Residue frames as qw, qx, qy, qz and C-alpha x, y, z in Angstrom:
[[0.402, 0.831, 0.381, 0.047, 117.67, 8.66, 49.31],
 [0.533, 0.244, 0.096, 0.804, 119.72, 11.05, 47.24],
 [0.167, -0.693, -0.288, 0.639, 119.88, 14.61, 48.62],
 [0.371, 0.503, 0.442, 0.643, 118.73, 16.92, 45.84],
 [0.200, -0.852, -0.339, 0.346, 118.29, 19.96, 48.20],
 [0.193, -0.666, 0.257, 0.674, 121.13, 21.76, 46.41],
 [0.439, 0.244, 0.695, 0.515, 120.13, 20.69, 42.88],
 [0.151, 0.342, -0.101, -0.922, 119.14, 23.40, 40.49],
 [0.437, 0.416, 0.797, -0.040, 115.77, 22.74, 38.95],
 [0.172, 0.565, -0.202, -0.781, 115.83, 24.36, 35.56],
 [0.135, -0.121, 0.852, 0.492, 115.84, 21.67, 32.92],
 [0.155, 0.479, 0.853, 0.137, 112.06, 21.16, 32.57],
 [0.075, 0.870, 0.384, -0.299, 111.20, 24.87, 32.54],
 [0.358, -0.314, 0.339, 0.811, 113.73, 26.17, 29.98],
 [0.451, 0.800, 0.189, -0.347, 112.49, 28.75, 27.58],
 [0.782, 0.178, 0.363, 0.475, 114.29, 27.91, 24.26],
 [0.341, 0.768, 0.175, 0.513, 114.30, 31.59, 23.33],
 [0.405, -0.907, 0.106, -0.055, 115.70, 32.84, 26.66],
 [0.339, 0.668, -0.615, 0.246, 119.43, 33.14, 27.26],
 [0.915, -0.301, -0.265, 0.050, 120.76, 30.14, 29.22],
 [0.318, -0.850, 0.411, -0.080, 123.18, 30.61, 32.00],
 [0.856, 0.342, -0.374, 0.101, 126.03, 28.57, 30.53],
 [0.092, 0.576, -0.645, 0.494, 128.26, 29.39, 33.45],
 [0.674, -0.256, 0.469, -0.511, 125.88, 27.45, 35.71],
 [0.960, 0.213, -0.028, -0.178, 125.73, 24.48, 33.30],
 [0.679, 0.526, -0.429, 0.280, 129.48, 24.43, 32.85],
 [0.213, -0.639, 0.553, -0.490, 130.21, 24.77, 36.55],
 [0.610, 0.052, -0.791, 0.003, 131.16, 21.28, 37.74],
 [0.073, 0.042, -0.722, 0.687, 130.58, 22.23, 41.38],
 [0.508, 0.131, 0.255, -0.812, 126.88, 22.74, 40.75],
 [0.295, 0.159, 0.934, 0.124, 124.62, 19.82, 40.06],
 [0.364, 0.100, -0.323, -0.868, 121.78, 19.95, 37.63],
 [0.354, 0.148, 0.860, -0.336, 118.33, 18.30, 37.94],
 [0.358, -0.046, -0.603, -0.712, 115.63, 17.00, 35.62],
 [0.686, -0.134, 0.294, -0.652, 112.15, 15.81, 36.62],
 [0.937, 0.104, 0.290, -0.162, 112.42, 12.58, 34.57],
 [0.592, -0.221, 0.612, 0.476, 114.81, 10.41, 32.61],
 [0.502, 0.603, 0.533, 0.316, 113.00, 11.23, 29.40],
 [0.059, 0.996, 0.059, -0.010, 113.47, 14.97, 29.94],
 [0.445, -0.679, 0.464, 0.355, 117.16, 14.46, 30.72],
 [0.615, 0.033, 0.652, 0.443, 117.71, 12.37, 27.55],
 [0.390, 0.740, 0.476, 0.272, 115.77, 14.80, 25.31],
 [0.194, -0.903, -0.020, 0.382, 117.48, 17.91, 26.59],
 [0.655, 0.667, 0.006, 0.355, 119.54, 19.77, 23.99],
 [0.294, -0.903, 0.309, -0.043, 121.79, 21.22, 26.76],
 [0.768, 0.372, -0.437, 0.285, 125.41, 20.16, 26.36],
 [0.653, -0.744, 0.134, -0.046, 126.81, 19.31, 29.77],
 [0.217, 0.708, -0.665, 0.100, 130.59, 19.08, 30.32],
 [0.786, -0.019, -0.606, 0.120, 132.07, 15.64, 31.12],
 [0.344, 0.038, -0.627, 0.698, 132.15, 15.35, 34.86],
 [0.356, -0.273, 0.058, -0.892, 128.90, 17.20, 35.48],
 [0.064, 0.151, 0.919, -0.360, 126.64, 15.65, 38.16],
 [0.423, -0.152, -0.383, -0.807, 123.05, 15.25, 36.93],
 [0.277, 0.107, 0.813, -0.501, 120.04, 14.31, 39.07],
 [0.401, -0.234, -0.556, -0.689, 116.58, 13.12, 37.98],
 [0.373, -0.197, 0.523, -0.741, 113.68, 13.18, 40.40],
 [0.766, 0.117, 0.523, -0.354, 111.91, 10.18, 38.91],
 [0.416, -0.065, 0.782, 0.460, 112.12, 7.68, 36.10],
 [0.142, 0.492, 0.701, 0.496, 108.79, 8.26, 34.31],
 [0.200, -0.827, -0.252, -0.461, 107.34, 10.90, 36.55],
 [0.038, 0.581, -0.478, 0.658, 108.60, 12.97, 39.46],
 [0.439, -0.339, 0.610, -0.566, 108.67, 11.06, 42.77],
 [0.898, 0.060, -0.231, -0.370, 107.87, 7.63, 41.22],
 [0.869, -0.397, 0.288, 0.066, 110.78, 5.95, 43.06],
 [0.842, 0.359, 0.153, 0.372, 113.10, 6.05, 40.03],
 [0.025, 0.981, -0.182, 0.062, 115.13, 9.09, 41.20],
 [0.875, -0.149, 0.107, 0.449, 118.85, 8.84, 40.99],
 [0.040, 0.927, -0.255, -0.272, 121.96, 10.64, 39.79],
 [0.884, 0.130, 0.227, 0.389, 124.95, 10.13, 37.55],
 [0.258, -0.680, 0.287, 0.624, 128.05, 11.83, 36.17],
 [0.654, 0.722, -0.062, -0.218, 128.23, 12.90, 32.50],
 [0.603, -0.378, 0.615, 0.339, 130.80, 10.69, 30.76],
 [0.549, 0.635, -0.315, -0.442, 132.09, 10.42, 27.27],
 [0.104, -0.383, 0.907, 0.141, 133.24, 7.38, 25.32],
 [0.472, -0.022, -0.790, -0.390, 131.94, 4.06, 24.10],
 [0.350, -0.017, 0.699, -0.623, 128.87, 2.83, 25.96],
 [0.215, -0.244, -0.860, -0.393, 125.78, 0.74, 25.51],
 [0.452, -0.186, 0.210, -0.847, 122.48, 2.26, 26.60],
 [0.122, -0.060, -0.989, 0.056, 120.59, -0.42, 28.38],
 [0.375, -0.488, -0.451, -0.646, 117.25, 1.35, 28.97],
 [0.679, -0.609, -0.409, -0.029, 117.58, 1.10, 32.68],
 [0.642, -0.656, -0.026, 0.396, 120.90, 2.23, 34.09],
 [0.436, -0.248, 0.333, 0.799, 122.89, 3.80, 31.28],
 [0.333, 0.825, 0.408, -0.207, 121.37, 6.76, 29.34],
 [0.509, 0.176, 0.322, 0.778, 122.63, 8.37, 26.20],
 [0.031, 0.702, 0.236, -0.671, 122.30, 12.15, 26.11],
 [0.570, 0.783, 0.213, -0.130, 121.35, 14.14, 22.99],
 [0.153, 0.877, -0.431, -0.145, 125.07, 15.14, 22.45],
 [0.795, 0.328, -0.510, 0.023, 126.28, 11.46, 22.47],
 [0.046, 0.383, -0.757, 0.527, 127.74, 11.51, 25.97],
 [0.660, -0.331, -0.627, -0.248, 126.11, 9.34, 28.55],
 [0.373, -0.517, 0.473, -0.608, 125.18, 9.00, 32.22],
 [0.555, -0.076, -0.827, 0.057, 125.51, 5.79, 34.19],
 [0.574, -0.680, -0.154, -0.429, 123.15, 5.68, 37.17],
 [0.056, -0.487, 0.711, -0.504, 124.52, 5.64, 40.68],
 [0.854, -0.210, -0.312, -0.360, 123.51, 2.16, 41.68],
 [0.323, 0.335, -0.755, 0.462, 125.74, 1.57, 44.74],
 [0.536, -0.325, 0.397, -0.671, 124.59, -0.04, 47.97],
 [0.164, -0.108, 0.976, -0.097, 123.54, -3.39, 49.22],
 [0.336, 0.504, 0.769, -0.206, 119.87, -3.01, 48.40],
 [0.026, -0.123, 0.439, 0.890, 118.77, -1.86, 44.97],
 [0.476, 0.458, 0.504, -0.557, 115.22, -0.80, 44.28],
 [0.484, 0.310, 0.717, 0.394, 113.81, -1.98, 40.91],
 [0.199, 0.916, 0.314, -0.151, 112.21, 1.48, 40.43],
 [0.240, -0.732, 0.343, 0.538, 115.75, 2.84, 39.70],
 [0.282, -0.094, 0.793, 0.532, 115.56, 0.87, 36.45],
 [0.378, 0.072, -0.305, -0.871, 112.09, 2.06, 35.57],
 [0.313, -0.230, -0.918, -0.085, 110.21, -0.97, 36.98],
 [0.334, -0.074, 0.320, -0.884, 106.81, 0.26, 38.22],
 [0.341, 0.201, 0.881, -0.260, 103.61, -1.56, 38.97],
 [0.520, 0.580, 0.473, -0.412, 100.60, -2.19, 36.79],
 [0.522, 0.763, -0.238, -0.298, 102.54, -1.71, 33.52],
 [0.967, 0.085, 0.105, 0.218, 104.50, -4.39, 31.66],
 [0.027, 0.901, -0.434, -0.014, 108.15, -3.35, 32.19],
 [0.980, -0.070, 0.139, 0.122, 109.71, -6.76, 31.37],
 [0.657, 0.570, -0.166, 0.464, 112.67, -5.22, 29.56],
 [0.088, -0.759, 0.352, -0.540, 113.53, -2.98, 32.49],
 [0.805, -0.468, 0.268, -0.247, 113.06, -5.82, 34.93],
 [0.950, 0.197, -0.035, 0.239, 115.43, -8.02, 32.95],
 [0.358, 0.681, -0.286, 0.572, 118.04, -5.20, 33.15],
 [0.462, -0.667, 0.322, -0.488, 117.38, -4.96, 36.93],
 [0.940, -0.276, 0.188, -0.074, 117.83, -8.71, 37.58],
 [0.846, 0.365, -0.105, 0.374, 120.95, -8.80, 35.46],
 [0.092, 0.838, -0.273, 0.464, 122.56, -5.88, 37.24],
 [0.622, -0.662, 0.378, -0.180, 123.20, -7.55, 40.68],
 [0.972, 0.065, 0.125, 0.190, 124.97, -10.38, 38.84],
 [0.589, 0.564, -0.127, 0.565, 127.65, -7.86, 37.92],
 [0.173, -0.753, 0.282, -0.568, 127.72, -6.15, 41.33],
 [0.348, 0.171, -0.834, 0.392, 129.07, -7.50, 44.58],
 [0.163, -0.318, -0.815, 0.457, 126.57, -8.82, 47.16],
 [0.242, 0.038, -0.019, -0.969, 123.73, -6.66, 45.94],
 [0.223, 0.399, 0.871, -0.179, 120.03, -7.49, 46.65],
 [0.102, -0.249, -0.477, -0.837, 117.29, -6.41, 44.33],
 [0.099, 0.325, 0.664, -0.666, 114.36, -4.90, 46.24],
 [0.130, -0.392, -0.654, -0.634, 110.76, -4.73, 44.96],
 [0.232, -0.043, 0.424, -0.874, 108.39, -2.43, 46.84],
 [0.378, 0.367, 0.794, -0.305, 104.84, -3.52, 47.52],
 [0.405, 0.473, -0.165, -0.764, 102.67, -3.45, 44.41],
 [0.830, 0.332, 0.438, -0.092, 101.32, -5.31, 41.43],
 [0.057, -0.615, 0.569, 0.543, 103.84, -5.99, 38.71],
 [0.862, 0.428, 0.190, -0.195, 103.46, -7.43, 35.24],
 [0.114, -0.628, 0.697, 0.329, 106.37, -9.32, 33.63],
 [0.932, 0.314, 0.062, -0.169, 106.85, -11.88, 30.87],
 [0.885, 0.335, -0.128, 0.297, 109.85, -14.12, 30.10],
 [0.178, -0.888, 0.383, -0.183, 112.31, -12.93, 32.71],
 [0.835, 0.164, -0.459, 0.256, 115.55, -14.97, 32.89],
 [0.557, -0.801, 0.171, -0.134, 116.73, -15.14, 36.47],
 [0.498, 0.546, -0.631, 0.238, 120.52, -15.60, 36.84],
 [0.871, -0.452, -0.192, 0.026, 121.94, -17.82, 39.47],
 [0.211, -0.463, -0.752, 0.418, 122.67, -17.02, 42.26],
 [0.065, -0.483, -0.254, -0.835, 120.05, -14.31, 42.70],
 [0.160, -0.381, -0.681, 0.605, 118.50, -12.51, 45.71],
 [0.167, -0.473, -0.382, -0.776, 115.12, -10.73, 45.23],
 [0.049, -0.243, -0.679, 0.691, 113.57, -9.10, 48.32],
 [0.236, -0.430, -0.552, -0.674, 109.79, -8.70, 47.95],
 [0.257, -0.007, 0.528, -0.810, 107.39, -7.08, 50.38],
 [0.187, -0.317, -0.889, -0.272, 104.33, -9.28, 50.55],
 [0.302, -0.070, 0.222, -0.924, 101.02, -7.69, 51.26],
 [0.155, 0.323, 0.919, -0.164, 97.93, -9.61, 52.48],
 [0.208, -0.158, -0.406, -0.876, 94.96, -8.67, 50.27]]
């Protein structure tokens, strides 16, 4: 799990009429945190390139989609799962390193059709070295997912 104990939790509680501590935002040694990906993408704050940004969940805080990335500039393609365009045009690529990758990091959660995010998730290990895709226990809904070959999906099966 990512350690967000030193993250500064301001982004979802910003008063647009209050002065913002730009020193904190521009300080590359201090990370910045959002509760969700949507709040991060919608924020009108302009972060400097190189700033480390955390999010505590994909759709809601603590939904398993927590992650972090570094603000980057340049040409990119937002994929709806691992690369996010910020309001100022810069982007953040999720930190997706490790041998086991949880599908929640791409926004795949149970009981809701997240076929597009699942396709991004299954395509990602094809570009990474020796990475397994992990699906926590739950009920998932998908349609028309193309599975690349070779592919490793680790699923926790639960007896009902």
